[in-house]
C-alpha positions as CSV (number, residue, x, y, z in Angstrom):
1,M,0.0,0.0,0.0
2,M,1.1,3.6,-0.6
3,L,3.2,5.3,2.0
4,Y,2.0,8.7,3.3
5,S,3.4,11.7,5.2
6,F,2.4,14.9,6.8
7,S,3.9,18.2,5.9
8,G,3.5,21.8,7.1
9,N,2.4,23.3,10.4
10,F,-0.3,21.2,12.1
11,S,-0.3,23.5,15.1
12,S,-3.9,24.5,16.0
13,T,-6.2,22.3,18.0
14,W,-8.3,21.6,14.9
15,L,-5.4,20.8,12.7
16,K,-3.9,18.4,15.3
17,T,-7.2,16.7,15.6
18,I,-7.6,16.2,11.9
19,Q,-4.0,15.0,11.6
20,T,-4.7,12.3,14.3
21,E,-7.9,11.3,12.6
22,L,-6.3,11.1,9.1
23,Q,-3.5,9.0,10.5
24,R,-6.0,6.7,12.1
25,M,-8.0,6.5,8.9
26,M,-4.9,5.8,6.7
27,D,-3.5,3.2,9.1
28,G,-6.9,1.5,9.3
29,H,-6.9,1.1,5.5
30,G,-3.4,-0.5,5.4
31,H,-1.2,2.5,4.6
32,T,2.1,3.2,6.3
33,P,3.4,6.5,7.6
34,T,6.9,7.7,6.7
35,A,9.0,10.7,7.3
36,E,10.9,10.2,3.9
37,Y,9.2,12.5,1.5
38,D,11.0,11.0,-1.5
39,Q,9.4,7.7,-0.7
40,T,5.9,8.8,0.0
41,G,3.1,8.7,-2.5
42,L,0.6,10.8,-0.6
43,I,1.3,14.0,1.4
44,F,-1.2,15.7,3.8
45,H,0.0,19.3,3.6
46,A,-1.1,21.9,6.1
47,I,-1.9,25.2,4.3
48,D,-2.0,28.7,5.7
49,P,-5.1,30.2,4.0
50,K,-3.4,33.7,4.2
51,R,-0.2,32.6,2.6
52,P,-0.7,29.3,0.8
53,R,2.5,27.6,-0.3
54,P,2.8,24.4,-2.3
55,F,4.5,21.3,-1.0
56,R,7.7,20.8,-2.9
57,R,7.3,17.4,-4.5
58,Q,10.5,15.4,-4.4
59,S,8.9,12.8,-6.7
60,Q,6.7,13.4,-9.7
61,A,4.5,10.6,-8.6
62,T,3.4,12.2,-5.4
63,F,-0.2,13.3,-4.7
64,V,-0.9,16.2,-2.3
65,V,-4.0,16.6,-0.1
66,G,-4.1,20.2,1.2
67,I,-5.5,20.6,4.7
68,V,-6.7,24.1,5.6
69,E,-8.5,25.5,8.7
70,Q,-11.0,27.9,7.2
71,E,-14.7,28.5,7.7
72,V,-16.7,27.8,4.6
73,S,-20.1,26.3,3.8
74,S,-21.6,24.1,1.1
75,D,-22.6,27.2,-0.9
76,T,-19.2,28.9,-0.6
77,S,-16.7,26.0,-0.5
78,L,-15.9,25.9,-4.3
79,R,-15.3,29.7,-4.7
80,A,-13.4,29.9,-1.4
81,L,-11.2,26.8,-1.7
82,Y,-10.5,26.6,-5.5
83,P,-8.0,29.5,-5.4
84,L,-6.2,27.7,-2.5
85,L,-6.1,24.5,-4.5
86,V,-4.4,26.3,-7.3
87,R,-1.9,28.2,-5.2
88,S,-0.9,25.1,-3.2
89,L,-0.8,22.9,-6.3
90,S,-2.9,20.3,-4.4
91,N,-4.7,17.3,-5.9
92,L,-7.4,17.8,-3.2
93,I,-8.3,20.3,-0.5
94,I,-9.9,19.5,2.8
95,A,-11.2,22.4,4.9
96,G,-13.1,22.9,8.1
97,T,-13.0,24.4,11.6
98,S,-13.6,23.4,15.2
99,L,-17.0,25.2,15.0
100,D,-18.3,23.0,12.3
101,S,-18.4,19.2,12.2
102,T,-18.4,19.2,8.4
103,L,-15.4,18.8,6.3
104,Y,-15.4,20.4,2.8
105,L,-13.5,18.9,-0.1
106,V,-12.7,20.4,-3.5
107,T,-10.8,18.8,-6.4
108,P,-9.1,20.3,-9.5
109,E,-12.0,19.0,-11.7
110,L,-14.3,21.2,-9.6
111,G,-16.0,18.3,-7.9
112,H,-16.9,19.5,-4.4
113,Y,-18.1,17.4,-1.6
114,S,-18.7,17.4,2.1
115,V,-18.3,14.8,4.9
116,S,-19.9,15.2,8.3
117,R,-17.8,14.1,11.2
118,S,-21.0,13.7,13.3
119,Q,-22.2,10.8,11.2
120,A,-20.5,7.4,11.6
121,P,-18.6,5.9,9.8
122,W,-17.3,9.3,8.6
123,R,-13.7,8.2,8.3
124,D,-14.7,5.6,5.7
125,A,-16.7,8.3,3.8
126,L,-13.6,10.5,3.9
127,Y,-11.3,7.7,2.8
128,D,-13.6,7.0,-0.2
129,R,-12.8,10.5,-1.4
130,I,-9.1,10.1,-0.8
131,A,-8.7,6.6,-2.0
132,P,-8.4,7.5,-5.7
133,L,-5.2,9.3,-4.7
134,A,-4.1,6.9,-2.0
135,T,-4.4,3.8,-4.2
136,S,-3.4,5.1,-7.6
137,H,-0.1,4.5,-9.5
138,L,0.9,7.6,-11.5
139,V,2.9,6.9,-14.7
140,I,4.4,10.1,-16.2
141,D,8.1,9.1,-16.9
142,N,9.2,8.3,-20.4
143,I,12.1,6.2,-21.7
144,F,13.1,7.4,-25.2
145,D,14.7,4.9,-27.5
146,T,16.2,6.3,-30.8
147,D,15.1,3.3,-32.8
148,L,12.2,4.7,-34.8
149,P,12.4,3.1,-38.3
150,E,13.5,5.6,-41.0
151,D,10.3,5.0,-43.0
152,L,8.3,6.4,-40.1
153,W,10.4,9.6,-39.6
154,E,8.0,11.6,-41.7
155,G,4.9,9.9,-40.3
156,T,2.1,7.8,-41.8
157,V,-1.4,8.1,-43.0
158,V,-2.5,7.6,-39.4
159,T,-0.3,10.5,-38.1
160,R,-1.7,12.8,-40.8
161,Q,-5.2,11.8,-39.8
162,M,-4.3,12.6,-36.2
163,R,-3.0,16.1,-37.2
164,D,-6.2,16.8,-39.2
165,A,-8.4,15.6,-36.4
166,S,-6.7,17.8,-33.9
167,R,-7.4,20.8,-36.0
168,Q,-11.1,19.9,-36.4
169,V,-11.5,19.4,-32.6
170,A,-9.7,22.8,-32.0
171,A,-12.3,24.4,-34.1
172,W,-15.0,23.3,-31.6
173,D,-13.4,25.7,-29.1
174,L,-13.7,23.4,-26.1
175,F,-10.4,24.2,-24.5
176,P,-8.5,24.8,-22.4
177,A,-11.1,23.6,-19.9
178,P,-14.9,23.1,-19.8
179,Y,-15.2,24.7,-16.4
180,P,-15.6,28.4,-15.4
181,V,-12.1,28.5,-13.9
182,A,-11.6,32.1,-14.9
183,D,-14.7,33.0,-13.0
184,L,-13.5,31.3,-9.8
185,L,-10.0,32.7,-9.7
186,P,-8.6,36.2,-9.3
187,P,-6.8,37.3,-12.4
188,Q,-3.3,36.8,-10.9
189,D,-4.2,33.2,-9.9
190,Y,-5.6,32.4,-13.3
191,R,-2.4,33.7,-14.9
192,H,-0.5,31.5,-12.4
193,L,-2.6,28.5,-13.3
194,K,-2.0,29.0,-17.0
195,K,1.7,29.3,-16.4
196,V,2.0,26.2,-14.1
197,F,-0.2,23.9,-16.1
198,G,0.6,25.1,-19.6
199,I,-3.0,26.0,-20.3
200,G,-3.2,27.5,-23.7
201,G,-4.8,26.5,-27.0
202,L,-5.6,22.8,-27.2
203,S,-3.2,21.8,-24.4
204,Y,-5.7,19.6,-22.6
205,G,-7.0,16.3,-24.0
206,N,-5.2,13.9,-26.3
207,L,-5.4,11.7,-29.4
208,S,-3.9,8.3,-30.1
209,A,-4.1,5.8,-32.9
210,R,-2.9,2.2,-33.3
211,H,0.2,1.6,-35.4
212,D,0.3,-2.2,-35.0
213,S,-0.7,-4.8,-32.5
214,Q,1.7,-3.5,-29.9
215,Q,2.5,0.1,-30.7
216,F,0.4,3.3,-31.0
217,W,0.9,6.9,-32.0
218,M,0.0,9.6,-29.4
219,S,0.0,13.3,-29.0
220,A,2.5,14.9,-26.6
221,S,1.8,16.5,-23.2
222,G,1.4,20.3,-22.7
223,V,1.4,21.2,-26.4
224,D,-1.3,22.9,-28.4
225,K,-3.0,19.9,-30.0
226,G,-4.5,22.1,-32.6
227,S,-1.0,22.5,-34.2
228,I,0.6,19.1,-33.8
229,G,2.2,17.3,-36.7
230,T,5.9,16.6,-36.1
231,V,6.7,13.0,-35.6
232,S,9.1,12.3,-32.7
233,Q,8.3,15.7,-31.2
234,D,4.6,16.2,-30.6
235,I,3.4,13.0,-32.2
236,L,5.1,10.0,-30.5
237,L,5.2,6.3,-31.1
238,V,4.5,4.5,-27.8
239,K,6.1,1.0,-27.7
240,G,4.7,-0.1,-24.4
241,Y,4.7,0.3,-20.6
242,D,7.7,-0.6,-18.4
243,A,6.0,-1.7,-15.2
244,K,9.3,-2.1,-13.4
245,T,10.3,1.6,-13.8
246,R,6.7,2.8,-14.2
247,A,7.5,4.5,-17.5
248,M,6.2,4.6,-21.0
249,R,8.7,3.5,-23.7
250,I,8.8,5.8,-26.7
251,S,10.4,5.2,-30.1
252,V,11.9,8.3,-31.7
253,A,14.1,9.2,-34.6
254,P,17.8,9.8,-34.0
255,E,18.6,13.5,-33.1
256,A,14.9,14.0,-32.2
257,K,13.9,16.4,-29.4
258,P,10.7,14.9,-28.2
259,F,8.2,16.3,-25.7
260,R,6.9,14.0,-23.1
261,V,4.0,11.9,-24.2
262,S,0.5,12.6,-22.9
263,V,0.0,11.7,-19.2
264,D,-2.9,9.5,-20.4
265,A,-0.6,7.2,-22.3
266,V,-0.7,4.4,-19.8
267,E,-4.5,4.4,-20.0
268,H,-4.5,4.2,-23.8
269,W,-1.9,1.5,-23.7
270,G,-4.1,-0.6,-21.4
271,I,-7.1,-0.1,-23.7
272,Y,-5.2,-1.0,-26.8
273,Q,-3.9,-4.2,-25.1
274,R,-7.3,-5.3,-23.9
275,H,-9.3,-4.2,-27.0
276,P,-7.4,-5.1,-30.2
277,E,-10.5,-4.1,-32.1
278,I,-10.0,-0.4,-31.3
279,G,-8.1,1.6,-33.8
280,A,-8.1,5.1,-32.4
281,L,-8.9,7.1,-29.2
282,L,-9.9,10.7,-28.7
283,H,-10.1,12.2,-25.2
284,I,-11.5,15.7,-24.7
285,H,-12.6,17.7,-21.7
286,A,-16.3,17.9,-22.7
287,W,-19.4,15.8,-22.5
288,V,-22.0,13.8,-24.5
289,D,-25.4,13.1,-23.0
290,G,-26.5,9.6,-22.3
291,I,-23.1,7.9,-22.0
292,P,-21.8,5.5,-19.3
293,S,-19.3,7.0,-16.9
294,T,-16.6,5.8,-14.5
295,S,-17.9,5.6,-10.9
296,I,-14.6,6.9,-9.3
297,N,-12.6,9.9,-10.5
298,F,-9.1,8.4,-10.5
299,P,-6.3,10.8,-11.4
300,C,-5.3,11.0,-15.1
301,G,-2.1,9.2,-15.9
302,T,-2.8,6.3,-13.5
303,V,-3.0,2.6,-14.1
304,E,-6.3,2.6,-12.2
305,M,-7.9,5.2,-14.5
306,G,-7.0,2.9,-17.4
307,D,-8.5,-0.1,-15.6
308,A,-11.7,1.8,-14.9
309,M,-12.0,2.9,-18.6
310,S,-11.3,-0.6,-19.8
311,G,-13.9,-1.9,-17.4
312,L,-16.6,0.3,-19.1
313,L,-15.5,-0.8,-22.5
314,D,-15.7,-4.5,-21.4
315,Q,-19.4,-3.9,-20.7
316,D,-20.1,-2.2,-24.0
317,A,-21.6,-4.2,-26.8
318,H,-19.5,-2.4,-29.3
319,P,-16.3,-1.2,-27.5
320,E,-14.6,-0.6,-30.9
321,R,-17.0,2.3,-31.6
322,T,-18.4,4.0,-28.5
323,I,-18.1,6.9,-26.1
324,I,-17.4,6.6,-22.4
325,G,-17.4,9.3,-19.7
326,L,-14.7,10.0,-17.1
327,R,-16.4,11.2,-13.9
328,N,-16.1,15.0,-13.5
329,H,-13.5,15.1,-16.2
330,G,-14.5,14.5,-19.9
331,I,-15.0,11.8,-22.5
332,T,-13.0,9.2,-24.4
333,A,-14.3,8.1,-27.8
334,T,-13.2,5.0,-29.6
335,G,-13.4,4.1,-33.3
336,P,-11.5,2.5,-36.2
337,N,-10.0,5.9,-37.1
338,F,-10.4,9.6,-36.4
339,P,-12.8,10.5,-39.3
340,D,-15.2,7.9,-37.9
341,I,-14.9,9.2,-34.3
342,L,-15.3,12.9,-35.4
343,S,-18.4,12.1,-37.5
344,R,-20.1,10.5,-34.5
345,L,-19.2,13.4,-32.1
346,E,-20.0,16.3,-34.4
347,G,-23.0,18.2,-33.1
348,R,-23.2,16.1,-29.9
349,V,-20.4,17.5,-27.8
350,L,-21.3,19.7,-24.8
351,A,-18.7,22.1,-23.5
352,Q,-19.8,21.7,-19.8
353,V,-18.9,18.5,-18.0
354,P,-21.5,17.6,-15.3
355,M,-20.1,17.6,-11.8
356,L,-21.3,14.4,-10.0
């Protein structure tokens, strides 16, 4: 089970109480505390609401739960806590005070929840919200091998279809996010968010397409998907997943200067492995009415999110040509190729993702 740690100043009576309860909760679910930040996968980080500071991650695969003593309510929690979430670079914020038995939670996807400490078993209810972070395995490292065959250096019909599809989706004007983030944040925080997360143009979402039975092409991370087109830079050939090092293996041309592949690569890899009938995948931060959705919002770039998506596809009568929802996040559409996927999405896409 994932190791966890505490960081920051848990000095007030309420913060000390919450720290004790969190430790009891985590230990009760089989997790182990550690003081070694470079070994931990989950950090509970105490945040000063007047001067919020991020926890300095020593490992890219570390999730942070911000803990803040602040008086909020169900009606005000999202607007009050979302700026703190951004400034502290947390994956989840938990807020409350000694005057209120309710804990208020906010996530980056704008899902906001509450857990009442006066209702047993409240620790289990709280753990259900933390579990997607506490049990997930993030895969964001890449291993680049300069072994791309020369006849692929300029791309293929598939990579050209990927380029054309990215421009068509860009014209739908769904990005950078389907949520009213600019309305929730002060201008300086919104600028900070854009800088930190590279929001700009079609930087969120991704496209991938099968190359053969084992390999697939995929868009790079943090680039404007509306202008991709360079093989071994912003369109990458994924060879597979190295479970030992928790990294995606990428085949690039010699002398290439590749960007990192999309964080969702491990999810797409799992889907292509389990569903050889699928030829292409398109993920966008938008919605389509009447589609099945994952029940738990696992973080992007985790093995668990891929398993949840594959589980939905397993239940679909036609997984090779369908649309599934990712809770509080967006959709992933499958098809034999991008022209087919886009023809089925055209006119059906809703910019606002429902918050469940």
